C-alpha positions in Angstrom: 76.2 84.5 79.1 78.5 85.5 76.3 75.6 86.1 74.0 74.0 88.4 76.5 77.3 90.2 76.9 77.8 90.6 73.2 74.3 92.1 72.6 74.7 94.3 75.4 77.9 95.8 73.8 76.3 96.1 70.5 73.3 97.9 71.8 75.3 100.3 73.8 77.2 101.4 70.8 74.1 102.4 68.9 72.3 103.8 72.0 75.3 106.3 72.1 74.2 107.2 68.5 70.6 108.0 69.7 72.0 109.8 72.7 74.3 112.0 70.5 71.4 112.8 68.1 69.0 113.5 71.1 71.5 115.7 73.1 72.4 117.8 70.0 68.6 118.2 69.4 68.0 119.4 72.9 71.0 121.6 72.9 69.8 123.3 69.8 66.1 123.7 70.9 67.4 125.6 73.9 69.1 128.1 71.8 67.2 128.3 68.7 63.7 128.7 67.5 61.5 125.4 67.3 61.2 125.5 63.5 65.0 124.9 63.2 65.3 122.0 65.7 64.5 119.2 63.2 67.5 120.1 61.1 70.0 120.3 64.0 70.4 116.9 65.4 73.3 115.1 63.8 75.6 116.7 61.2 77.0 115.4 58.0 80.5 115.2 59.3 79.2 113.2 62.3 77.4 110.8 59.9 80.6 110.3 57.9 82.6 109.5 61.0 80.0 107.1 62.3 79.6 105.5 58.9 83.4 105.1 58.5 83.7 103.8 62.1 81.1 101.2 61.6 82.5 100.0 58.5 86.0 99.7 60.0 84.6 97.8 62.7 83.0 95.2 60.6 86.1 95.0 58.4 88.2 94.1 61.5 85.6 91.9 62.9 85.5 90.0 59.5 89.3 89.8 59.5 89.4 88.0 62.8 86.6 85.8 61.8 88.4 84.7 58.7 91.4 83.5 60.9 89.4 82.2 63.8 86.0 80.7 62.5 85.7 76.9 62.2 83.0 76.8 59.6 83.7 77.5 56.0 80.3 79.1 55.7 81.3 81.6 58.5 84.5 82.3 56.8 83.0 83.0 53.5 80.5 85.4 55.4 83.3 87.2 57.1 85.0 87.6 53.7 81.9 89.2 52.3 81.8 91.5 55.3 85.3 92.5 54.6 84.8 93.1 50.8 81.4 95.0 51.2 82.3 97.1 54.2 85.8 98.1 52.6 83.8 99.1 49.4 81.3 101.0 51.5 84.1 102.8 53.5 86.1 103.7 50.4 83.1 105.1 48.7 82.2 107.3 51.8 85.8 108.5 52.0 85.8 109.4 48.3 82.6 111.2 48.6 83.8 113.0 51.6 86.8 114.2 49.8 84.7 115.2 46.8 82.4 117.4 49.0 85.4 118.7 51.0 83.6 117.2 54.1 85.9 116.3 57.0 84.6 113.4 59.2 84.0 114.7 62.7 85.0 112.3 65.4 82.2 112.1 67.9 81.1 110.3 70.9 79.1 107.8 68.7 82.0 106.9 66.3 84.5 106.6 69.4 81.9 104.3 71.0 81.6 102.1 68.0 85.4 101.7 67.9 85.8 101.0 71.6 82.8 98.7 71.7 84.0 96.7 68.7 87.7 96.5 70.1 86.2 95.0 73.4 83.9 92.6 71.3 87.0 91.3 69.3 89.0 90.9 72.5 86.1 88.9 74.0 85.6 86.9 70.8 89.3 86.2 70.5 89.1 84.0 73.6 86.7 81.7 72.1 87.4 78.8 69.7 85.8 76.6 67.2 82.1 76.5 67.0 81.7 78.8 70.2 83.6 81.3 68.2 81.4 80.9 65.1 78.2 81.1 67.0 79.2 84.3 68.9 80.5 86.1 65.9 77.4 85.3 63.8 75.1 86.3 66.8 77.0 89.5 67.0 76.7 90.3 63.3 72.9 89.8 63.6 72.7 92.2 66.4 75.0 94.7 64.8 73.2 94.7 61.5 69.8 95.1 63.2 71.2 98.1 65.0 72.8 99.5 61.8 69.5 99.3 59.9 67.7 101.0 62.7 70.4 103.7 63.0 70.2 104.3 59.0 66.4 104.4 59.0 65.9 106.6 62.2 68.9 108.7 62.6 71.5 108.8 59.7 69.4 109.0 56.4 66.7 111.4 58.1 69.5 113.7 59.1 71.8 113.6 56.2 71.7 117.2 54.7 73.8 116.6 51.6 71.9 114.8 49.0 74.8 112.7 47.7 75.5 111.4 51.3 71.9 110.6 51.9 71.9 108.8 48.5 75.0 106.7 49.6 73.3 105.8 52.9 70.1 104.8 51.0 72.1 102.9 48.5 74.0 100.8 51.1 70.9 99.9 53.1 69.8 96.9 50.9 73.5 95.5 51.3 73.2 95.9 55.0 69.8 94.1 55.0 71.3 91.3 52.8 74.2 91.0 55.5 71.5 90.7 58.2 69.6 88.1 56.2 72.7 86.0 55.5 73.8 86.2 59.2 70.4 85.1 60.2 70.6 82.1 57.9 73.9 81.0 59.4 72.3 81.4 62.8 69.3 79.3 61.9 71.8 76.7 60.3 73.9 76.5 63.5 70.8 76.2 65.8 69.6 73.2 63.7 72.9 71.4 64.0 
């Protein structure tokens, strides 16, 4: 039951990303000629806010896991999440400052924050191997959704070349997080 609940929360946060993108495209198509519709969906300030919110969420999730997980392998994974997502967030923040680009809080970034806050509250009620399993399952689902958002929304809609390069550069790290989380998931299933 918890796994279904956690997967639902994760999916909802990234469905919001698609909704924001689609609604902005629809609004733009109603007021501008068709040839400009493809460029109008999600803005660079939106992307920065989403990117920072997603990294903040995984940092906080990792901090909770470091203190609550039973397995040392899960704690090590959580530590990697903290380090990698802190580095990505810091790099995005520096880039935004360099470009004089102000992150624009939006429906998706707010949804990521609220969904992950609720997830941490739910995870915080679990202990031991139940916590480990739920945390790892959540990380698999989150990283699958992040990769999908990067590939289909964030990277294609980034207008600034440096922002697009940053997103493309972090993608392999996100993929490695997913692969690592799946390895932990498989190991726990075989125990």
